C-alpha positions, 0 to 999 in steps of 0.5 A, a space after each residue: 499500500 502507497 503511503 500517503 505523504 502528510 507533509 512536506 518542505 518546499 521553497 516557495 514564491 508567493 504569487 498572490 494572497 487573499 484574506 480568509 476568514 477573520 485571521 487567516 490568509 490563503 496564498 498561491 504559491 509557485 514551487 519547484 517540485 509541486 507545481 502551483 499550489 493554494 495553501 492557508 496560513 492560519 492566523 497570518 493577519 494577526 499582528 502577533 503572528 510569527 508568520 506575518 512577515 514570512 508570507 508577504 507577496 512576491 517573497 521566497 520562503 521555505 515552507 512546511 506545508 501539511 496536506 489537508 483535504 481541500 487545501 495544504 496548511 503552512 505549518 512552518 514558514 522561514 523567509 529566505 529572500 525578501 525582495 525588499 526593493 519590490 515593496 520599497 519602489 512602486 514601479 518595480 513593485 508594479 512590474 513584480 505584480 505583472 510577472 506573478 500574474 503572468 505565471 499565474 495566468 499560464 499555469 494551472 494547479 497540478 502536482 508536477 515539477 515547475 522548476 524552470 518557471 520557479 527559477 525564471 521568477 526568482 531570477 526576474 524578481 532579483 533583477 527587478 529589485 537591483 537592475 538599472 532597467 527593469 523594463 529590460 528584465 520584464 521583456 526578457 522574462 516574457 520571452 523566456 516564459 513563452 518559451 517554457 510554457 510552449 508559445 515561443 513566437 516564430 521570429 526567424 521565418 514567415 509563419 505563413 510562407 515558411 521563407 526566411 525573413 529579409 531585413 526589413 519591417 515586418 508584421 507579427 500575427 497574433 493568431 499565428 504566433 509569428 512574424 508575416 512577411 509584407 507580401 503575405 499581410 493581407 487585409 482583415 488578418 489579426 496583424 500588427 507591424 514590427 520594426 526590424 529593430 524590435 525583431 532583432 531585439 526579441 531574437 537577441 532575447 530568445 537566443 541569449 543568456 540575460 548576461 548578454 541582454 542586460 548591458 543593452 541600452 534600449 531607447 524608450 521608443 524601442 521598449 515601447 515597441 517591444 512591449 506593444 508586440 509581446 503584450 499583444 500576443 500574450 492578451 491574445 494567447 489569454 484571451 483576456 487582459 491582465 489587471 496589472 497592466 493597467 496598474 503599471 500604466 497608472 504608475 507610469 503616468 503618476 496617478 
């Protein structure tokens, strides 16, 4: 007879949380080996609770979780990395909300290994804390996340003709998930323009380690164009708008 595991210890990053009852919180966490889980932190909202500071949003903690009937129960939680800059800087915190929401939307609750996604999120939160250009860290995260979850955009050849892309401005099809050469960009198709400079930037992110990307000096206009293309593609895949996108825009506008 298989022995049922009653509790387990795991690294966890807190993606979101909500109040439950008078003093508890339900946390959505991502773990390397257990996938994405909803767990309950009992008494976490009490000012005297020892868990209060260890279950903050966008923190990495070491958790001991007891397997409950419906939800896992956080028996112990020890903060490992607080990512303090994400709470001290509103802009960086807004980007953290976005990357956490993105991972949450692209993953389901499943008892399977998410080690690559966990490492990507962990690295990105660290970059958002320390890098001089957090927008670049977010764009790199989007490109790598799309790779991992199976929606890698085709940037090397036309998704209609399968011909190599020439050095000129192109179109991008959200529906087909890649670049379309101008000669195949028919009216009525769900296409958006993509400049060759933007295309080269996204290609560089697809094939390169972050250490080779972080030194790039990206002009605001190029940032905006890469964001427009990637966010349009992501929104089409998810078939919904992300709540954190509006938050980022309000922060940028200073409202």
